[in-house]
N, C-alpha and C positions, 0 to 999 in steps of 0.2 A: 357791373357781375364778374362774380368771382368763381371762376370754374377750376375744376380739381379733373385733369387729364391724364388718364391712365392708360400706356401705350410701348407697346414694346419699340417701335421704327419711330426715330426722334431728331438726331440726330441733324442738322444742317446740310452735312455731307454729301447724306445721302440722295439717291436722284428717283427720280420714277414715282411711282404712287405709294412709295414707302417715305418718301417726304412730307404727306400733306399733311400730316399732323404737324410740323413743326414753322410749317405755313399758315396755318390755323393761329397759331399760337404767334406768330409774327405778326398777322395781320391783328389779331384779336387785343394784341398792346397797341398797339397804334391806333388804335380805336378807343384805348383809354380804361380796356377791361381788363380785369388782374386775370391769368394765370398759373396756375401751379402745375408743373410737369412733373407725374413719378417713372423714373426711366431705368433700367437695368445697369447703366452704364456711367460712367462721368461725362458730363456734360459740361461747355460753357455757361452756366443759367443762371442766375441769384436767386430765381425762385424756382429752384427744382429740387424733390427727392428724388435720390438714390439710391435704389433697395438695390444691389449688386446679386450676382448669380454667374457663378462660373459658368453654368453649360450655355448660358446665352451669348455670352462676351465669347467664351468659344467659338460660338457657330460662325459669329461674326469675322472671323479671319480665318475660318476653313478653308480650304481650296476644293480637296476631292479626297474621298476613301480610299478610291483606287488610285492613287499616285502610285508612282512605279517605284518609291523608298519606300516601300510599307509589303511587308513579307504578307506572303499569305495569308499566314497563322495568324496574321494583324488583323486583317482583313476581315476573314469571318468573326473572330471574336468582336468587332467594331456593329460587325452585322447582328451577332447576338446580342449586344449592348441595346443597338436600336429596336428590335425586336421586343424586345424586356420594356422597353423605356413605349412601347407604343401602347402594350397592353396594361401598364402597370400606372401609366398617368393618362388622367381623364381632365378634358378631352384632349390634351396632348400636354406635353410634359413641361411646355411654361406655366401648366398648373403650379409646380412648387415654387416658383417665381411670385406666383398673383395669391400663392398662401401668406409670403414675406410682405408683400405690398399692403394687404389687409391689417395686420400685426403691425405694419410701422407707421399708417396711416393713421389708426383707431390710435397708437402711443402721441400722436402730432397732435390729437384735437384739433382738427383744421374745420375751419367755420365757411363752408364754399356756398354757393347758392347751386350750384350743379356738380355733377360729376358724369363724367364724359370717358368713355370706352372705345376701342378706335381698333377692331380687327381686320384682319387678324393679325396674333393668335385669336383664338376665340374661347380662350381660356381665359383673356381678359376680363369676358363678359363676366366671370363668376365674381372679380371685385366687385362690377357696379352693382350685382344682385345684393352681395351682402354689404355694402359701405353704403346704399341707398337706404336698407332697414335701419344698419347703427345709429347713420347722420343723419338720418328725417330729410334728407332732403332728393330732389327727384334727379333721376339717372335719364342721362342717353347714350346711346348705343349707337355706336358708327359702323357701318360693313362698310370696307372695302372690297369684300369678296364673298361669294355666297360657303353656308357651311357647309351643307349636306350636299348640292349639286354641284357637279364640276368642282371637287375638291380636288385642291392641294397635296393633301397627306394622300398616300396610295394607299392606306389602311381603309379609308372610305372607300375607293373602289375593289376591293378585293373581298372584304367582309361583309356581310349581309345582317350578320350581330350587330355589329360595331355601327353601322349606319341606323340601326331603330335604336339602340339604345344611346346613341349621340343625339339622333330628333327626338328622344324622350328627355335628355337633358336640356339641347334647346328651348323646348317647351317650358320644362321647369325654372328655367333660368330666365329667360326672356317674357313672362308674364310678370315680373316684377319689374320691367323697363317704364320707363315714363313718356319716351319721346324717341324715335329713332331714325337716323338719316343714313341713305346708302349712296353711291357711283352713278347706279344705274334705275331704271326700273325692273329689269331683269331681279337684278341682287334684291330688291326691296320685293317682290312679288315672293321669293323664297322668306325672307322674314316676318312677312306679314301670318305665315305659316304656325309661326311660335309665340308672334305677342297678341296681346290682348284685344278685345274688339274696343274700338273708340282711338286708343295709343293715338297720338300724331305722329305724323312721318314723313319728309320730306326728301328728294333726291335732290342732291347736292352733283353736278359731275363734277369734274376733274379740273383742275385748276391750279395754277403755277404766276408764277411772275416775269416779270420784264429777262429776254436773255442780254447780256454781254456782251460787249461788241464780238466783233467774228477772228477767229482765230485764221492765218493765213497758210491756206496747205498751197503745195505745187500748181500754180494757176493751168499749165500745159496739160494735169491731171483731169480728168470728172472723178471727183471728189463724192464715194459715198459712204455712210458712217452709222454703224449700228452700237446704240450709248447702252451698257448695259451687260448683266452676263446669261448665258444659256445654261446647260443642263446645272449648273452650280444654283441659276436662278429660280429655275424651274424644269425639272428632269423630264419635262414634254418636248421644250425646247431645244430641238438636235440641231447641230451647226451644222453637219453632212448636207441635208436637203437643202441649205440657204446657200453653201456655196454650191451646190451640183448647177443652180440656176445663174448664181454669180457668172460661170466657166464658161455657161452656154452664152449667156449674152455676152461676156467680155471677148467672143469672137469677131461680135458686128461691132462692139464701143472698145477698142486697141487700146485707149485708153485709160480705161477704168482701174479705179484703185480701192478698194473694201478698205474702210479702216475700221477695226473694233475698241471699243473702250471698255473697261471690264474685265473681271478675276474672269481667267481658263481654267478649264482642267488639265492635266498633263496630256491625255487624249487629243484634249482641243487642240494644245498648242504643237503636238504632231504632225495634226492633222492641216494644219492654215502651214505649217512649214513643210510638207512635201505638195500640198497643191498645185497646177499650174495658174496659179492666178496670183497677180501685185496684190498681197494683204500686209497692213500695218498696222501692228498692235499695240496697242499706246498701253497697255494694264490698267489698273485702275489709279484714276487719276481725282483728283479735289473738284467737288461741284461746278465750282469756280467755271474749272478748266475744261469740263465735258460740256458744260451749257457754251460756251465761247468756242469750239470744236464743231458742235451744232450748231451753231450760227454762221461758221465758215464754211461748213461743208455745201456738196451741191445737188446731195441727197441724202434727204434720213429715213433708216431701212425700217420698218413698225415691225416686229416679228411675234405673231400670237400663237398659242400653240392650237391642236385644231379644235373647234367646234366652241371657243373661246368666248363667255358669255358677255365680260365685263367690258369698257373700251379700255386699253392697255393704258397705266400711268403716263406711262413715256409721252403719252401722245398728247398733253396740256404743256409737257417740255416743248416739243417739237413745234406745235404750230403756232407759239409766240417768235420763232426764228422768221418765217414766213417762205420756209425752204421749201421745197416737193417733199410729199410724205409715201413710200413705198411701200406698202404693206404685201407679207408674208403670213400666209395664214390663212385660218378664217372663222366663221363663228356670224350669232348675234349682233357683236360689239359695231360691226359695222351701220349696220342699221341704227347705231346711235349717233351718229355722226350726222347732223342739218347740213353742214355746208361740205361738199364732195368736190369742192374745184381745187382741191390741193391735193389730193390724196388718191393714188392710183396704185394697179397690183403690183409687185417687183417688175417682173418681166416688162411687159406693157410699157410702165413708166418709166422702166433704163433705158429702152429702144428708142423714145422720144426725148429724154432729161437734156438738158441744155445747160450748160455754164450760167451761173448767175440770176439763175431766174428767182422771183422773189413774188411770191402772195401775200398781198393784203387780209390776213386773218380777219374773220368778220363775226361776231358773236361769243368770241371765248371769253370765261370767264375769270379774270385777278383773283388774290389771294385775300384780295379788299375786299371787291365785291363779293366772294363766297364768304367772307365772315361775317360781314353785314347781314348776309341771308339765313345764316347761323342763328345771329342774336337775335335777329326779328322772329325768327322762328320758336326760337325758346322763352321769347317773351310770351306770344300766343299758348306755347304747351303749359307754359305757368298760368293759367289764368282759365283753363281750363279745368 
C-alpha cells in the first residue's frame, strides 16, 4: 500500500501528540508499506516532498510575541498582522502552504493508493478534498483535535460569524472524505457532523514507542517533571496555577524538585526564577533526551487546559515509562483512560508519591499495533 501523507507536524524530534504522524510513518514502513510525506520543512527522509513555507518555519522557532526585547509598537504591529491573518486566510493561515502543496503534488504525478491528511491545522484537509478529486484515489482524514468545538484558535471562541462560516466550510470539505480516524470518540462525534452518511470511521487512541533508558536525576530528591510548553504550546495552559499547587505541596514534601522540559516565554522564565520552589528548567531538548528524562523522573505531570475533551498526546509517552502520572486540569478526556491505577490528581498524587514507583502499563497501544489497525481499516474502507 502506498500512502501520501500530508501533515504540518512530522519531525521525529517533536514530542507528544504532534509526533503521531511520524510514528505512523515509522511503523507503516516497518510493516512493508510505502509512505510519501509532504511537509513544510527539511527532514531526513528519502521519500518526502518538501513544500517550504516561511510562516510555518518561523512559527516553529517563535518564543513569544510579548518578549521583553520587542518594542510596544512592534507588539501592536504583530497583533494587527495576526488579526489580519485570521480574517484573510480560511480556515487558518496554513492554507497558503496547502495551496502550494496541491500544486506541487499535481506536478509530481504521484501514484498513491490513499491520501492521508492529519489535523490540526484544519486547512490541511482542503488538500485532501482537492487531491482526492484530482488523483481519483480515496482520502483518509485524521483528527487529533476538534475543528469547531473546544477550538485551539481563539477566533472561534470570540466570533459566532467565524464559527458559522467554518462549520459550513467543514461540511463542504469533509463530504468528499472516504474514511475518518480520530484520537477519541469525542473528536469523532464532531467529525460525524460534517462527513457523509456511511463514511468509514475508526477511533485509534494515542500511541507511542517504548521509552529509552532513564536519565539519572538526584536520588535524594523527589523529581517531578512536565514535558512540553505552557502558553507557547496552548494559550490556555497557564504556568502560575500549576506552580501554586506545587508550592503548597512542597511545604509537606520538602525534597520536591520540579523539572520543566520545553520552551518558555519571557514571563514564564521570570516567574520560575522568582518563586519559592526548586525548579530546574532544561529548555528544549531532543525527543530522545525528553523521553529519557521522563523515564528517570519519579512522577510525570500531565497538564490539560480546563474542560479539555481529548486525551493529551503526552499521555501516550508518559504511560510507557511506567511512572506515576499526576494530572492537572480537568475535562472529559479523563474518562478516556480505561486503566486509572497509575494516574492521580496532582495534589493528591504528590502527597503520596514515593521514589522509584513502577507500574506495569496495561493495554497501551504501540505504534506498530496502531499502524496495523490503520492498514486493516483502510483495506476494509476501500472495499465498501
